[in-house]
N, C-alpha and C positions, 0 to 999 in steps of 0.2 A: 504494500500500500504506500502510495506517495505521501511523504511527510507534509503536514499542513504548516506552511510558513506563517510565522506570527511576528507582528511588529507592534511596538509600543509607540503611541503618538503623543507628543506634548500638546495638550489641549489648553489654550489660553481662553477660549471663548470667542475669539475673533474669527473673521472670515477666512483668513489664510490657513489656520489649522483645520477648519471645517473642510476646505477644499483639498488640502494635501491628504487628509485622511480618506476622503471620498475616492480620490484617485487610486489609493492602495486597495480599498475595498473592491473597486471595479476590476482590479487585477487578481482578485481571488485571495488576497492576503487577509488573514485573520488579524484584526486590529483591536486593541484595547487602548483607551486613553488614560493619560496620567496628568493630573493638575496639582501643582505644588502651591500650598498656601503659605505665603511669606509673612502675612499680616499687612502687607502694603497693597493687596489686591483691591481693585475697584469693585469687584463683583459682589452680588448677593446681598450681604448684610447691609452694605452702604446704601444700595438702591432701596432697601426696605425701610430705612429710617425716615427718609424725607417723603413728604406727600406730594411734592411737585411732579409734574408730568404724569398725572393720573391716568392718562390715556395709554401710556406705555406699560407693558407687563413688568412686574417686579420679579426678576428671575436671576438666577446664576447662569450666565451665558455659557460657561463650560458644560454645565449639566444640560442646557438646552441643545448644544452642539451634539453631545452624546446621544440625546434622545432623537434628534433628527437623523442621525446615522445608525441608530439602533445598535450602539456598542456600549460596552461596560466602561465606566469611568472610575478611576481610583483617585480620590482626593487625599493628598498626603501633607500633613503639617510639618513644615520645615522652619518654623519661626526661629527656633534656637540655633539651628545650623546656619541659618541665613545671616545671623548677626555679623559674622566675620566677613562675609561678602560685602555687606553694606559699610562696615566700619573700616575695613582694610582692603579695598579693591586694588589688586595688582595693576590693573590697567586704568585706574582712576575713574572719575565721574563724567557723565555727559553734561548736557547743558544745565541740569539741576543736580539733584542728589542721586541720580540714577547710575548705578554701576553696571551698565547694560552688558558689556563684554564679559565681565566676571560673572554676572548673573546667568547669562546664557550658558557659559561653561559649567557653572555649578549645576544648573538644571539638567543639562545633558549628561553630566557625570552621575547625578542621582538616577536619571532614567536608565543609564547603563547598568547601575547596580540592581535596579528593579528588574531589568531585562534578564540578567544572569540568574537572579534568584527565582524567576518564574519561567525559565526555559523558553524565552522568546529569542528571535533571531536578529532583529535589527531595530533601529530607532528612526522615527520620522519627525520632522518639524515643518512648520509652515513658513519657514524663512524664505525671503526673496532677495536675491543679490541687489544691493544698491538701495534697498527700501529704508533701512535704518542707518543713520550716519555713524553710529559707533560699533554696532555688533554685526551688521549685515553688509559689510563691504567685501570686495573680492580678496583684499589682503588680510581681513580679520576673520573671515569664515574658517580658514584652516586652523586658526588659533583655537577656536572652540573645539574643533575635532581633536587637536593634539592635547590641549590641557585638560579636557574632560576624560581622555583615554578612550573615547568612542572611535576615533580614527575612521576607517572605512565602513563602520557599522552605522554611521549617521547618514541618512538619505534625506535630501530636501527636494521633494517631488516637484514643487512649483518652479524651481530654477535649476533642476538637475543637469540640463543640457549645457549649462554654462560651467559646470564643474566636472572634475574627473569622475569616472565610473566608480561606484561604491561596490562593496561585496554583494549586496542584494542584486545589483545589475550584472556583475561579472558571473555570479553563480546561476543566473537565470531565474531568480526568485521573482523579479519584476522585469517587465519589458521596457528598456530605456527609451524606445521609440514612442512609448505612450506617456512619457514624462514630459514636463514643460520647460519653457525657456523664458519665463517671466523675469523682468529686471526693472530696476528704477522705482521711483516713488509713486508713480501713478497706480491707482487701484482699478482702473477701467477694465483690464483683462480679467481680474478676479471677479468683478461685478458681472461681467459678461458670462463667465463660466458659471457663476452662481445662478444666473437666469437660465442658462442652458440646463442645469441640473434641477431647476425648479425650487431653489432655496429662496425664501423670502423672510423678511423681518429679522435678518441677522444683525449682529452688533455693528455699529458704525465702522465702515471699513478702515478709516484712517485713525480710529480711536485707539489709545493705549489701554493696557489692562493693569497698569501699575501707577500708584499715586506718586512715586518718586520722580516720575517724569514731569509732574505738575509743579510749576514754580511756587504757587501759593502754598501747597502742601510742604514742599521742600523748605521754604522759608520758615514755616511754623515748626518744622522738625528741628532745624538749626537753632531757632530761637529757644526751643525747649532745652536743648543740650546746653546752650550758653548760659541760660538762667540757672541750671542745676549744676553747672561746672563738671558735667559728666555726660558721656554719650551712651549711657545705659538707657534702656527702655523696656516697657512691658507691653503686652497686647492692649491693655486698657489705654495706655498712652497713645498708641497708634490709632485706636478707634476715636479717641477724643479729638485728635488732630483733624479728623475727617468731618467733624460736626461743628456747626456754629461759626459765629464771628469771633476771632481771636484778637483780643485787644490788650496791649501791654502799656499801661501808663508809666510804669517805672520798673527797675530791676526787681523790686520786691514782690510784685504780683502780676498775674495775668487774669483777664476775664474771658470766659467762654459764654457768649450770648446766643441763645437759641434763635433761629431765624424763622421757624414756623412750628406748627403743632407737632409734627413728627419728631422734630429735634427736642422740643420741650419734654415729650414723653421719654425720649432716650436719656436726656440729662437728668431727669427725675430719679433714675436708677442710681445716680451717683451722689445724691444730696446728702447722704450720711457720711460720705468720704471727703467732701469739700465744703468750705464755707459757701453759702449761696444767698441770693437775694432776688426779690421779685416785687413789683409794684402792687400796692393794695388799694390805692385811691382810683385806679383805672386799670383797664386790661393791659397786659404786656407780657413779655417773655420771662422765662427763668434764666438766671445767669449763675454760673459757678465761678469761684475764685480759686486759682491755683497759686499758692505762695503764702507769704506771711505779711499781710497788709497791716499798716498802722491804722489808727482811728481816722487820720486825715485821708488815708488811702480809701477807706470805706466810703467817705464822703464823695470822693472822685468816682468810685465805682457806682454809687447810687446815681450820680448825675449822668453817667454814661448810660446806665440801664434806663433811666427816665427818658433819654433821647429816643430809645427804641420802643417806648410804650405809647399808648394812645394819648398820653398826656404830654407828648413832646412839645406842644405849643403852649402849655400851661405855665404859670409862674411858679407852681410848686407841685411836686409829685411825692406822695408818701411811699416809701420803700421799706420793706421788712428785710432785715439782715439776720441771718442765722450763721453764727461762727461754727467751725468744726468742733469747738469745745461744747457746743450745745447752747451757748449764750445767745439770746435774741435781743435785737434792738430795732427801734423805728427811727427812720431818718426822713425829714422833709427837705427836698432839694429842688433847685431850679435846673432843668435839663441843659446839658451842653448842646452846642450846635453840631450838626452832622459834619460840617467842614472841619471843626476843631478836632473831632475824633478821628476822622479819616486822615487828616494831614499829620497829626502828631503821634497817634498811638496804634493804628491798625497794623497788625502783624502781616 
């Protein structure tokens, strides 16, 4: 009996990994997906917190891809292992805090370990030559293969014809002539192929799946490290950076102000861990305080919160403050102007 060839596919939830996996399935390869959870992923939990874009489905796109392809998806927590990739990237960072080349090498290395443990034959990714400025250039793609240890076990179906044949092609496990020659940053070929396959409602083709590529998120991460004097972090820290307006009036404290109902409900889960405040004389958001504010700082925090309440145009707004010690106090303050907050303190 002919052996069933098996491949593990790195599934981000984007269009590229959807298509590369589909190409392998069409060649009779048994494919299972793998998705590594670093804590910086855009997917799933983040979408579910906010109530904006109610017309769009709240979903984990990696799971959605697996469902469309009818394949098994393995989601693996690598938060702790990923720390060294983020904090000490051999190849440095991209435009923001994204260690893309080291990240790709790390994930392919982990995929190879999984492949060997589960008796699979090769690895596939949705990479396209020239699409990403740091990790998907002609000169950097071999680095991923070498430093991950995957070597010729790594196949990139969407751009394979621009690259040397891999073991899967040489051994005849897949037909190289049926692989593709996509290149560059345009996503039009992928979108045309998706239409041909009948895939609709997929994740934004040019969208990233990692918050570290986002400038605002990266700025908040660096601000957190600087304020603490350490680059340590926990999963709760990473989640909090994804939610609310982050405002730092001075080095002693930072405010996290909910932007809408979904974020209010999320932040309420942390009220026992942080000092918090909310307006009582009018409707308005909940805010958490991270740090050690003085009494004068609490006055500033209340004025900032008042600006985001429905009493923003009033002469005075009553704000209840509850410290992390359990002590409560009431403050009556005049709201700051939006320009003052935006110009001086927004992280």
